C-alpha positions as CSV (number, residue, x, y, z in Angstrom):
1,X,50.4,18.8,68.8
2,X,48.4,21.8,67.4
3,X,49.7,25.0,65.7
4,X,53.0,23.6,65.3
5,X,53.3,23.3,61.8
6,X,56.8,22.1,60.8
7,X,57.7,19.8,63.3
8,X,58.4,16.5,63.2
9,X,57.9,15.0,66.8
10,X,61.0,12.1,68.2
11,X,60.5,9.7,70.5
12,X,61.2,9.7,74.3
13,X,63.8,7.0,73.6
14,X,66.0,8.6,71.2
15,X,65.9,12.0,72.7
16,X,67.2,10.4,76.1
17,X,69.8,8.9,73.4
18,X,70.8,12.2,72.6
19,X,70.6,14.0,75.6
20,X,72.0,11.1,77.6
21,X,73.5,12.7,81.5
22,X,77.2,10.9,80.4
23,X,77.5,12.6,77.5
24,X,74.9,15.5,76.4
25,X,75.3,17.1,73.1
26,X,78.0,21.0,73.6
27,X,74.6,22.8,71.5
28,X,72.1,21.2,74.3
29,X,74.1,22.9,77.3
30,X,74.2,25.9,75.2
31,X,71.4,26.5,74.2
32,X,69.6,26.2,77.6
33,X,72.2,29.7,79.0
34,X,74.5,27.7,81.0
35,X,76.6,30.5,82.4
36,X,80.6,30.2,81.6
37,X,82.6,28.7,79.0
38,X,83.2,25.0,78.8
39,X,87.1,23.8,79.4
40,X,88.8,20.4,78.6
41,X,90.3,19.1,82.0
42,X,93.0,15.6,81.6
43,X,92.9,15.1,85.1
44,X,89.4,14.6,85.4
45,X,88.2,11.1,84.2
46,X,84.9,11.6,84.8
47,X,84.0,14.0,82.5
48,X,85.9,15.9,79.6
49,X,84.7,19.3,79.8
50,X,84.3,21.2,82.6
51,X,82.2,24.4,82.9
52,X,84.4,27.0,84.2
53,X,83.1,30.1,86.5
54,X,82.0,33.1,84.7
55,X,83.5,36.1,85.1
56,X,82.0,39.1,87.6
57,X,80.9,42.3,86.3
58,X,82.7,45.8,88.1
59,X,80.2,47.8,88.8
60,X,81.0,51.3,87.2
61,X,79.7,53.3,89.4
62,X,81.6,51.8,92.3
63,X,85.0,52.0,90.2
64,X,84.0,56.1,89.4
65,X,84.0,56.9,93.4
66,X,86.6,54.5,95.5
67,X,90.4,54.0,95.7
68,X,92.0,51.8,96.7
69,X,95.0,52.6,99.3
70,X,98.3,50.7,99.7
71,X,97.2,48.4,102.9
72,X,93.7,47.9,100.8
73,X,91.9,50.1,102.5
74,X,89.0,52.2,100.7
75,X,89.2,55.6,100.2
76,X,86.7,58.3,98.8
77,X,85.4,61.3,98.6
78,X,84.2,63.5,101.1
79,X,79.8,64.0,101.0
80,X,78.6,67.8,101.3
81,X,80.9,70.1,99.4
82,X,79.2,70.8,96.3
83,X,76.8,73.1,97.4
84,X,75.3,75.2,99.7
85,X,78.5,76.3,101.3
86,X,77.8,79.4,102.3
87,X,75.7,77.9,105.0
88,X,78.4,76.1,106.4
89,X,81.1,77.1,108.7
90,X,85.0,77.0,107.7
91,X,85.4,73.8,110.2
92,X,82.9,71.8,107.7
93,X,84.2,72.8,104.9
94,X,88.0,73.0,106.2
95,X,87.4,69.1,107.3
96,X,85.8,67.5,104.1
97,X,88.0,68.5,102.2
98,X,90.3,65.7,100.3
99,X,89.0,62.2,100.6
100,X,88.4,59.9,103.6
101,X,89.5,56.7,104.0
102,X,85.4,54.0,104.5
103,X,84.7,52.9,107.4
104,X,84.5,48.5,108.1
105,X,81.6,48.2,107.4
106,X,81.4,49.7,104.2
107,X,83.9,49.3,102.7
108,X,83.0,45.3,103.2
109,X,80.2,46.2,101.5
110,X,81.8,47.9,98.4
111,X,84.1,45.3,97.7
112,X,81.8,42.9,96.4
113,X,81.4,45.5,93.9
114,X,84.6,45.2,93.1
115,X,85.3,41.6,92.9
116,X,88.8,42.2,90.7
117,X,90.1,45.5,92.9
118,X,90.6,48.6,91.0
119,X,93.7,49.0,88.2
């Protein structure tokens, strides 16, 4: 190969022996960017190592804006109460005080952003 000084070629047989599907080296699996951790499972006779699913991240914007009720519904602050309140009537301002429970369709999307709930 041109331009690759200092590297030696390995034969395909040696490469196959090193990376056989029955026992690929740990360094090779981690170097290829596979997510998750390797954990030992004694009950699994086929392979002594099993891949654990990676952790999911909570959306930082969602954890700041939403709270969970005791029944599992999602509540959020009402929009339209930050500025330009002089142009709204008193009923609008009064009804948009506090928080409201999100609709079921919106709550389904928000729960994806909060995989482990809120603590």
